[in-house]
C-alpha positions in Angstrom: 25.8 -15.1 -42.4 24.2 -16.1 -45.7 25.0 -14.2 -49.1 22.9 -12.2 -51.4 19.1 -12.2 -51.6 17.7 -11.6 -55.3 13.9 -11.1 -55.5 12.3 -10.9 -58.4 8.5 -10.3 -59.3 8.0 -13.6 -61.5 9.4 -16.7 -61.8 10.6 -15.9 -65.5 12.6 -13.3 -64.0 14.3 -15.7 -61.2 15.0 -18.0 -63.9 16.8 -15.5 -66.1 18.9 -14.1 -63.3 19.7 -17.9 -61.7 20.9 -18.5 -65.8 23.6 -15.5 -65.3 24.6 -16.6 -61.7 28.4 -17.3 -61.1 28.1 -17.2 -57.1 26.4 -19.8 -55.3 25.6 -18.1 -52.2 23.1 -15.7 -54.2 19.6 -16.7 -53.1 17.3 -16.0 -56.0 13.3 -16.1 -55.3 9.9 -14.8 -57.2 8.1 -12.8 -54.6 4.9 -11.4 -56.4 4.2 -8.5 -58.5 3.8 -5.0 -56.9 4.9 -3.2 -54.0 2.6 -4.5 -51.6 3.1 -8.4 -52.1 6.8 -7.8 -52.8 7.5 -5.7 -49.9 5.7 -8.4 -47.5 7.3 -11.1 -49.0 10.7 -9.9 -49.1 10.5 -9.1 -45.1 9.3 -12.7 -44.7 12.2 -14.2 -46.4 14.5 -12.1 -44.0 12.7 -12.7 -41.1 13.1 -16.3 -41.5 16.6 -16.1 -42.5 17.2 -14.1 -39.4 15.0 -16.4 -37.2 17.6 -19.4 -38.5 20.8 -17.8 -37.7 21.6 -17.1 -41.4 20.6 -13.5 -42.1 21.3 -12.4 -45.6 24.0 -10.0 -46.2 22.0 -7.4 -48.6 19.0 -7.3 -51.2 18.7 -6.8 -54.6 15.5 -6.3 -56.3 15.5 -7.5 -60.2 13.7 -7.7 -63.1 12.1 -6.3 -66.2 10.9 -2.9 -66.5 9.7 -0.2 -68.8 12.2 2.6 -70.0 11.7 6.4 -70.3 12.5 7.1 -74.3 15.5 9.0 -74.3 17.0 8.1 -71.0 17.3 4.3 -71.3 17.4 2.2 -74.6 15.0 -0.9 -74.7 17.4 -3.7 -73.8 19.7 -1.8 -71.9 20.5 -2.0 -68.3 19.2 0.1 -65.2 21.0 1.0 -61.6 18.6 2.5 -59.5 20.3 5.5 -57.8 17.1 5.2 -55.8 13.7 3.7 -55.8 10.8 6.2 -55.6 6.7 5.2 -54.7 6.2 7.6 -57.6 2.4 7.3 -56.9 2.3 7.4 -53.2 0.7 10.8 -51.9 -2.0 12.9 -53.3 -3.4 14.8 -56.1 -4.1 18.2 -55.7 -5.2 20.9 -58.1 -1.7 22.0 -58.5 -0.6 18.7 -59.5 0.5 15.7 -57.6 1.8 15.8 -54.0 4.5 13.4 -52.6 3.6 12.2 -48.9 6.4 13.8 -47.5 4.2 16.9 -48.2 1.2 16.2 -46.7 1.9 17.1 -43.1 2.4 13.8 -41.7 5.3 13.3 -38.6 8.6 11.3 -39.4 7.0 8.4 -37.5 4.2 8.0 -40.1 6.2 8.6 -42.8 8.8 5.8 -42.1 11.5 5.9 -44.9 9.3 8.2 -47.0 8.6 7.7 -50.6 12.1 7.6 -51.6 14.9 4.6 -50.6 18.3 5.6 -52.3 20.4 2.7 -53.3 22.8 1.4 -50.9 26.1 3.3 -51.9 29.0 0.5 -51.4 26.8 -1.8 -53.1 25.7 0.6 -56.0 29.2 1.0 -56.5 30.2 -2.7 -56.7 27.1 -3.0 -59.0 28.3 -0.3 -61.4 32.1 -1.4 -61.4 30.5 -4.8 -62.8 28.1 -3.4 -65.3 30.1 -0.1 -66.5 27.6 0.1 -69.4 24.3 0.2 -67.3 22.2 3.3 -67.1 22.0 4.9 -63.8 19.1 6.9 -62.3 15.9 6.7 -60.3 13.9 3.6 -61.0 10.0 4.4 -60.1 7.8 2.1 -58.3 4.4 2.3 -59.4 1.0 0.1 -58.6 -0.6 1.0 -62.0 1.6 0.8 -64.9 1.9 4.2 -67.0 -0.2 3.5 -70.2 -0.9 7.0 -71.7 1.5 9.8 -73.4 -0.1 12.4 -70.9 0.7 10.3 -67.9 4.2 9.7 -69.2 5.1 13.4 -69.7 3.9 14.1 -66.2 5.7 11.2 -64.7 9.0 12.3 -66.6 8.6 16.0 -65.9 8.1 15.1 -62.2 11.2 12.9 -61.8 13.6 14.0 -64.4 16.6 11.8 -63.3 14.1 8.9 -63.7 15.2 6.3 -66.0 12.6 3.7 -65.3 9.4 2.3 -64.2 8.7 -0.9 -62.4 6.4 -2.4 -59.6 8.5 -3.8 -56.6 11.5 -2.0 -56.0 10.1 0.0 -53.4 8.1 -2.5 -51.6 11.5 -4.4 -51.3 13.5 -1.2 -50.8 11.1 -1.0 -47.5 11.6 -4.5 -46.4 15.5 -4.3 -46.5 15.3 -0.9 -44.8 13.1 -2.5 -41.9 16.0 -5.0 -41.7 19.1 -2.8 -41.9 20.2 -4.4 -44.9 21.7 -3.0 -47.9 19.3 -2.4 -50.9 20.0 -2.1 -54.5 17.8 -2.5 -57.5 18.6 -3.7 -61.1 16.4 -3.4 -64.0 16.4 -4.3 -67.9 14.5 -2.8 -70.3 11.6 -4.9 -72.4 9.7 -1.3 -73.9 9.3 2.3 -73.6 7.1 3.8 -71.1 4.0 5.1 -72.3 0.8 3.8 -74.4 0.7 0.2 -74.0 2.0 -1.4 -77.6 2.6 -5.0 -77.3 4.3 -5.0 -80.8 7.1 -2.8 -79.3 8.0 -5.0 -76.3 11.3 -6.7 -76.5 10.9 -9.1 -74.0 13.7 -11.9 -75.2 16.1 -9.0 -75.3 15.0 -8.0 -71.5 15.5 -11.3 -70.3 18.9 -12.0 -71.9 20.2 -8.9 -70.6 18.7 -9.9 -67.1 20.8 -13.2 -67.4 23.9 -11.3 -68.4 23.4 -8.5 -65.8 23.2 -11.4 -63.5 27.2 -11.9 -63.2 27.5 -8.8 -61.4 25.4 -10.2 -58.6 27.9 -11.9 -56.1 
């Protein structure tokens, strides 16, 4: 059996993770931006490892994220208690309806719009990163960029601490392979109106490198 598979969206995130690793059995791979591309690429990596007789033992989605102001600080580290497909569903006059409320059968829903982190894997990461903020991490296909949409998202997900674009897709790939899953993020900016002047990429990448020592 192979070790842990850590997937990131882009090569810069993968490089930051590799720089902090202390376990040579961990594999790090950039798999692309967005839940569909990341999920498909992760599924392919898992299938190839399985076919080669060297299956991975767990999967972690890692990288940079936006954080909800007041819930996590810029430069902070986040561990997801669950990865949520925040825009998977339908709009209605009464607001957003998650896919579970659209009357579909369980067979069509698959894992649904929420994938909990594996309890044992999350506990291991929390023990290694005691200062990390825990909560839901939302996966979106369109990054939140207005005050109104930020407020609506925060109200709909009161336990959410961060927003990214890949976690749920990776989580589905791991679930289909019956592998433990977790999501690790570091915060580069507050969620809301786009303001590049408020982005702290250097701090977020440094935090990602520091947090990578927990991946083993």
